N, C-alpha and C positions, 0 to 999 in steps of 0.2 A: 800740450805735450801729449803724444800718443802713449797711452798707458801700457799698451802691449810691447811697444819698442821699449819703454823703460824697464819693464820686467823681463826683456829678452825672451818673450814668448810671442808666437803666432796665433791669431785668432783661428779657430777651426773652420774648415770649409763650411759646415752647417750653419755655424753662426753668421758667417758672411752671407749665406744664401737667405737666412732669416732676415737678414737686414737688408736684402735686395742688392747685396754686392757681391763681387766675385762672380765665377761663371761655372756652370755645370749644365750643359745643354741637355744632358740625359736625365736630369733631375725634374720631377714633377713640381719642384719648388721654383723652376725656372732660372733665369739668368738675370745680370744686371740690365737696368733700363738706359740705353744711350740717350744722349741729347740733354739739354737743359730744360728742366721742368719750370714752369710758372710758379711763382710763390703762392702757397696756399692762402696768404693773406691778401691776395689781389682781388680787389672788390669787383673787378671786371670779368672774373672767370665765367660766370652764366652767360653773360652777353657774348663773350668770345666763343664759347661753345655754340651758342645759337647762330652766330655769324658763320662759323665754319660748317655748321650743318646746312645753312642756307647755301653756302657756296657749292657744296657737294651734291645737293638736291637727291635725285632718285639714284645716284650712283652710291648712296650710302645707305645701310641698314644696320640699325643698333639694337643689339640684343641685350636685355638685362635680367640677370637671374634674381630670383626672389630675395636672395640674401644680400643684395647690394645695398650700398648707402643710399639714402633718399636723394642726396645731391647728384647722383649718378642715375638712379632709376628714372629721374624725370626727363632724361633725354632718351629713353629706350622707345623704340618703336613697337616692341613687343616684350612682355615680361613672362616668365615661366620657370620651370625647372629645366634642368640640363637638356634632356632628350627632346623636350618640346621646342626649345630654343634652337637646337641643332636642325630639326625637321623644318622650323619656320625658315631658317637660313636657306635649306635646300629649296624651299618653295619660292624663293625670290631670286631666280637666275639672272635677273636684269640688274641686280645690285652688284656693282663692281667691287665694293668694299663692304665686308661684314665686320663690324666692330663688336667684339664679344666681351660684354661687362660680366665677367664670371672668372673661371679659373682655367688653368692650362688644358686639362683633360677634356673639358667642354669645347675648347676652341680646336682642339684636335679632332673630336667628333664632327664639328661642323665642317672642317676641312675635308674630311673623309667623305661627308654626304654632299658637298658642293661641287661645282665644276671647277676645272683647271683655270678657268678665266676669273675665278673670284678669289680675292685674297681675305683671308680671316686675319683679323688684328686683335691682339690682346694689349690693351693700353699699358699694362705693366707685366712683364715677362716673369717677374718674381711672384706673380699670383699663381701659386700651385695649389696642391691639396695633400695634406699630411696623410690622409687615408690612402691615396693613390701611392704616395711614396713608400707605403709599407709593403708593397709587393713589386719587385723588379722582375724584369724578363729572366735574368740569370737565376734568380731565387726559385721562381715558378718552374723553369726547366730542370732545375734540380730536384724540386718537389715531384715533378712527373717520374724522373728516375727512380726516386724512392717508392713511388707507387707501382712502377714497373717491377723493380726488384721484390716487391711485396706480392706480386701476382695479381694486382688489382687494377691496373691501369685500364685493361681491355674492358672492364665493367664500370668505368668511371667516366662521367661526362663533365667537363668543366663549365661552369656558369660564372661569369663575371659581372659584377655590379658596374653600372654606367660609370660610377665614380673611380675608374681606373685608367691608366695610360693606354695610348694606342698599342703599344707592344703587348700588353696583357690582352687586350681585345683581340689582336692578332693571334696570339697563342690559342686562345679559346677557339677562333674561327678554325685554325689548322687541325685542331683535335675534336672538331665536331660539335662543339658547344655553342652557347649563345650568350648575349647580353641581357641583363635585366635591369628594370628600375624598381624603385619601392613600390610602385603602383602595380606592376605586373609580375612580382617575384613569384607569386604563387602559380600563375601559369607557366612561367619559365621552369620552375623546379619540377612541376607536374610533367611538362614535356620532356625535360632532361631525364627523369627517371624512367619514362617510358622508352627513351632511346637507348638506355643502357643495355637492354636487350636480356636482362636478368631481374626478373620481378622481385626475387628473394635476396639477391646480394648486390644489385645495382647501386652505385654511389654517385654522388656529386661532389666534385671539388669546387667549393664556393669562395670565390675571390672579390675584393680583398676584406670585405667587412663581415666579420664573424657575427655580429649581433643582427643584422638584416638576416643572414642565412639561418641563424638559429631560431630566430623569432618566427620566421616564416615556416620552417620545417615543423616546429612544436605547435604553433598557434593555427597554422592553416593546414597543414598535411597530417597532423595527428601523431607526429612522432613524439619520442621522449627525449629528455636530455641525455640519456645514456646512448642514443643513437647518434649523438654528435660527438666528434673529437676535434681538437684544435691543433692545427698544424703550425708549429712555431719555427720560421724559416732561419732562426738564430741559433737553433739546436741541431746536432746531428740526427738525421733522420727525421726532423720536425719535432724531436722529442716524443715520438710514438713508436711503439713496436709493430712489427709486421703483423702481429695478432690483433692489436688494437684497430689497425687499418682494415683488416679484413672483416671485423665485427661491425664497424661503423657504417652508417649509411651517408651521413653528412660529414664531410671532411672540411672543416671551416679554416680559413687563412686566419692567422693572428693579426688582424688589422681591426681598426675602429676609426670612427669620426672623432676628431678631438673636442668638438662642440657637443654632440649628442651622448658621447661617452662620459661626460662629467656629470649628467643628471643621475642621482642616487635615489634609492628607496627612501633615505631620510629627506629628501627634497620633496617627495611625494607626501610623506606624513606630515612635513612642517607646513606645506600649503594647505593641507586639508584642516590642520588645527587653526591656521591663521585666517582662512576664508571659509567658514561653514557653507556647506552646499556647492562648493566648487566642482567643477567638472575638470578631470584631468585629461588631456589630449596631448598624446606624444607621438613622435616619429618613430618608425620601426628600426631605426639605427641605434636607438637607446638600448640599454643593458635589458637582459631578460626580465630581471626583477622589477625594472621600473616599467616595462611594457605590461607584465602581469598585475602590477598594482594600478595601471591606469583605467580610466573609464572608456577612453576611445583611443585607437591607434591607427595611423595612417600616413600616407605619403604627403609632401608638402602641398600638393593640389588637393588632397583629401582634407587637410587641415584647413585650408582656405575655404572649401565649399562647406565644411562643417560649422565653421564660425559664421558663414554668410547666412546658413540656414536656422542657426541658433536663435531661440526667441529672445525678445527683449527682456532686459533684467537678469539675464543668466550670467553665470560666473564660470571663467575658464582660466586654467593655468596650463600654458602651452610649452611643451618641451621641443623647442627647435631653436634655430638661429635667431639672436636677438632683433636684428635690423627687421626681420619679418614680423616678429612678435609685436614690436613697437608699431610698426605701420599697420597692422590688423587692429590694434588697440586704438589708435587714432581714427581709423576708418569707421569703426562701429561704436565709438563712445557716444555718438549723437543718438544712437538706437538704445543706449542703456545697457549695453554689454560691457561687463568688467572682464578684461584680458590682460592676464599679467603672466611673466616670464616664470617658469616653473622654479628656477632655482633663484636664490637671494643674491647670489654672485652674478654680477653682469659677465657675460661672455659673448663677445663677438667672434665670427670666424676670421682669424687674423690674416689668412691669406686672401680670403674673398674681399676683405676690407682693404687690400693694397690698391684696387681700383678705385681711386679718388678723382675728384674733380680736376686737379693739376694734371694727372695723367690723361684723362680723357681728353682735356683741352689741347695738350700736347700732341695726342694721336690725331685728332680731328684737324688741327691747323697743319700738321704735316701732311696729311692726305690731301687737304684742300691746296697745299702748295705743290702737289705732285710727288711727295715723297712718301713711299710706302715704308712704314716702320713697324717693328715687332709683328711681322708676319709669322703665323704659326703654320708649318707644313709637315705633313706626314708622307715619308717616302712611299713611292708606288707600291711595293711589295708588300710593306705593312699595312698600308691602307687596304689593299685587296684582300688580304686575310681577316682584317678587322671588319671590313664591310660584310664578309661572309657571316659573321656573328651578329652584326647588327641586322642583316637582312632575315636571319633566322629569328630574331626577337620581332621584326616587324610581321613576320608570318605566322606568329604564335596563335593558336585557336582561341 
């Protein structure tokens, strides 16, 4: 019996999207997945994936983000962070099908950077990104109007994190801004402040992750927390006065990563008490107090390289997505490196984990049968403007 029908209520659209049902093409959470998926209990899934790959040959190129499940990552031709994978896709023009095992905004970036002859496939269109969902094109356009009314838009350069929709990248491109990753955020902000044309009053509107923006500005550019204000799109005027906007240097969008945002100062203190001599290594998407208390801070690629270079017998508590932490712990266990998840509570990226073996098998078998499914496309106008912002990032000094 349907409980919602019994109670005479309707499930909310957001709940349906979280369940991978319903439809909202404009949402980063994606839409429902058509077709019949093979059962997760099917013992032949691995062999079916291998067979479909073999049938497709060089026509197929599979990208796997670091946060993917092991059952999926084993079929990736390359692994990496979102921008590295998008560039890898662009470097393979002979591949007819790009299957992106990641989330929606990553597939969008791959579509922008690849040719029209290539199809970018997301095995489950409901694999979105909660952070990217926190900034819509309409909200950002309204925010720009607020900055204009405050008289600061002409000295403000937008910078958007790679973890944003194509629409937000396009807005950034149209307004003279750039995209950044967690690896090059310092260079991007330095470039942006120089571009404002006002060394004393120039500002950056940083989208959509407040923590990466704040941590970069304070830790790398020497700003104070008072130089940063948070724009809340759910409050009139962003919850800020015109005077606050004029005094600020960093206007941070009120967004965050649902995984990295859960780590707390208590997590750091608890792991230090539990594991004497532990090194705390966290991603800059974590809260400022967590980053300030950590021993090492860096992007996903930096985390991997740090653990690779770590001496045998060293102990590490890592604040990033659990799939990656477990994979690294297993990889370096033979070298005597102890690697644990920073928080005692298990937390996967729920949307990244929507890409599972049944969805991958369904997508690969459909392509092998000549049926293109779950293609992610960005309209030409949006792609053009987003490409401007991406190209500016590629040209950063």
